[in-house]
N, C-alpha and C positions, 0 to 999 in steps of 0.2 A: 908601284901601282898595284892594287889588288886585282887578282884574276879569278873569275868564276866560270866554271865550265857547266855545260848542260848535256845530259845524255838522256834520251827518252825513246818511247815507242809511239810518239804522236804522229809521225810522218811530217810532211811539209805543206800539206794542203789546208790545214786548219790554222786557227789563230793562237793556239796554245803557247808555242814558243815565244811569239811576239808579246803576248800578254805578260809572261814571266819576265822577259827582258825589260818591258816597260816598267814593271813594278820595281825591279832592281835599279834601273837607271833613274827613276824618279827620286829614289832615296840616295843614290850615290852616282852622280853623273860621270865621274871620271874612271869608273871601274871598267876593266876589260872583260868582255863576255865572249867565251869561245864555245861554239857548237861542236861537240865531239861527234855526235850523230843523233838524228831523230828517227832513224830507220831500224831500230831494234824491232824484231818481231813482237807483236802484242803479248805482253805479260811474260816475256822470255828473260828471266833474270839471269840465267846462265850465259846467254849471249851478251847481255849488258855487262855482266861481270867480266867476261873474257875481253870485251872491248876496253873497259877501264883498266884492267890488269896490264894490258899491253901498251898503254899510252900515258897513264897518269904520272909515271916517273920521269917522263920527258918534260913535264911542266916544272916550274920553280917550286921549291918548298914554300908552304903557305898557301898554295892554290886551293880553292874551295870547289868541290865537285858536287853538283846537284844531280842526283840520279832519280829520274821520274819514270820508273817502271814498277808496276804493282804497288802503288802508293797508298792504297786503302789501309788505314790503321785499324788494329784490333788489340785486344788485351795481350795476346801472345806475340804480336808482330807490331811493336810500336814504332813511331818515328824516332830517329836517333841521329846524333852527330858522332862520327867516329874519326879519331885522329890516328894516322898511321904513316910512317915514313915522312913525317913533317907535313902531310897533306890532310885536308879535312873533307869528309864525305858526309853528305846529308842525304838520307834515304829512309826507307822503311826497313826494319830489321827482319827481312823476309828470307834470309839465307844468301843474299847476294854477296856478302862480305867473304864467305868461304870461297867464292869464285874470283875475288879480286886480290885478296891478301895472302901471301905465302907464310908470313911469320908473325901472325897475330897483330895486335894493335896496341897503341900507347895508352889510349884513353877513349872511353865512350860514354855518352850521356843521353838520357831521354830528353825529348823536346818538351820542356815545360814553358812553352811560349804560345800565347793565344793566337788563333787565326785572325786575319783581318776581315773576314766575312763570316756569316752564319751558314755558309754552304760547305759541304764536306766532300765534294767531288773533284775539287781542284786544289788539293793541298800544296802542290808545287808552287802555285801562284800565291796562295793565301797564307802559307806557313814557311815552306822551304826558302822562298825568296827572301822573306823577312829575316830568317835565321842566317842566311848567307851574307846579308848586309851587316848584320850584327858581328859576325866573325870577321868580315873584311874591315870593320871599324875597330877591331881589337877586343871585342867582348870575350872574356875568358869562358871556357866551357862550363865552369862552376856556376856561372850566372844564367846559363841556358837550360840547365836541368840537372837532376840527380844522376849520379854515376850508374852505369850499367856494366856489371862485371863480366857478363858473357854475352856472346852474340849467337843468334840462331844458326844452326848448321843447315846449309843448303843442300846437303846430300851429294857432294862432289864425289867422283869416282877416281880412285887411284889405280894405276896399272898393277897387275898381279904377275909375279914371277913364279913360273912352274917349271922347275928343272932348267932345261935349255930354252925355255920359251918365255917371252913377255906377252901377256895378253892385255891389251888396252882397248880404248874406245875412241870413236870420233867425237871430239868435244865441241867442234865448231866447223861450220861449212861457210867459207867466205863468199863474196859476191862473184868470184870466178868459178865457184863450185869446187874449189880445192878442199881437201880434207885435212883438218888439223887435229892431230891425235893428242892424247894425254901422255904419250911416251916421250920422256925427256931425253936429250942427247946424253946427259950424265948417266941415266939408267941404262940406256942402250949400250954405252961403252963399258959400264961396270959389269953388265951381264955378258956382253958379247966377247970382251977381251980379245978383239981383233979377229974373231972367227968369221967364216963365211955364214951367210944367213939367207933366209927367204922371208919376205914380208907377204903375209897372206891377207887378202881382202875378200870378204864373202867366202870364207873357208878356203878351198883350193881353187876357186873359180878364177881368181886373178892373183898373180904373184909378181913380185919385184925382188931382184937379188943384188941390188947395188944402191949405194947412196950417191946421189948426184950433188953437184954444187949449184946448178941452176937448171931452169926448165930446158934451156937449149942444149944441154948435154945429151938429150934424146931427140929423135925425129918428131916432127909434128904428129899429133894424135897418139904418140906413145906415152905410157905411164912413166913417172919418175917419182923418186922419194928423196927428200932432203930435209935438213934441219933449218927451219925458218929463223928469222930474227927473234922470234919469241922463245926459241930454245927447244921446241917440240918437233917431233917427226911429222912432216907434212907430205901428203901424197896427192899427186895431180896428174892430169893429162895435159901435155904441151899443146896449147892453143885449142883446148876443148874443155867441156864441162863434165868433170869426172862424176860428181855426185848424181847428176841427172842421167848420164849415159850408163853408169854402172849400178844405178839403183841403190845409192848409199844414203843413209839417214844419220842424223845425230844419234849417238850412242851405239851405232853399228860397231861390231867387234873387229879389231885389227890385231893380228898376231905376228910376232917376229920370232921365228924359229932358228936357233943357231945350231950349227953342226956339232955333233958329239965330239 
């Protein structure tokens, strides 16, 4: 049975997700539709990319992912289908794929498929849903549109190693106000080589000097750092909202300084 997922910044108070599901089900009643989330911050492709990055591999190969964030099409940012890791992603080529995919893609095509209405403000309903059904019914990518050799770079930030220090950023703040950085466990161990360290948040204002295995390794309201299931360094306050209380934003700097 085909699976189609939906990720959007629509929220849940409007009709948008229901309209898209209705179009899909009208053409393919037996399809399984999964809402990943409709609570992406408006136009936040980095947040949408992080969300997809950390859940799409849990779906079976062949799953079709509709991404409805910043869907307005332009000459430089066209609508595309991207195949990667055996999955299909329908989106605008607006940089989101650099936030989702680690190792490139297998194939990408432009959408040479007409919309089902003359309106251009709801392409997810009028175009993406149509293409998702085509893919679910086995239509090859070659019949959906011409190949696209490269995808738009979304400006992702990689951590920088400076001597004994890793300098990274907060790339995501979750609903608990925990900070998820772009510093991977692999890089941490490669640079650290088992040495003692200090994690600096907001310069020297807040520091942490150990890696925990869970929140409850520290007392309530104390800070902790650990590597989450996504493989990146995560920093949190036990039973409190770190980002709000410490004044941390997306792209705030995080430093890990290892002893000489």
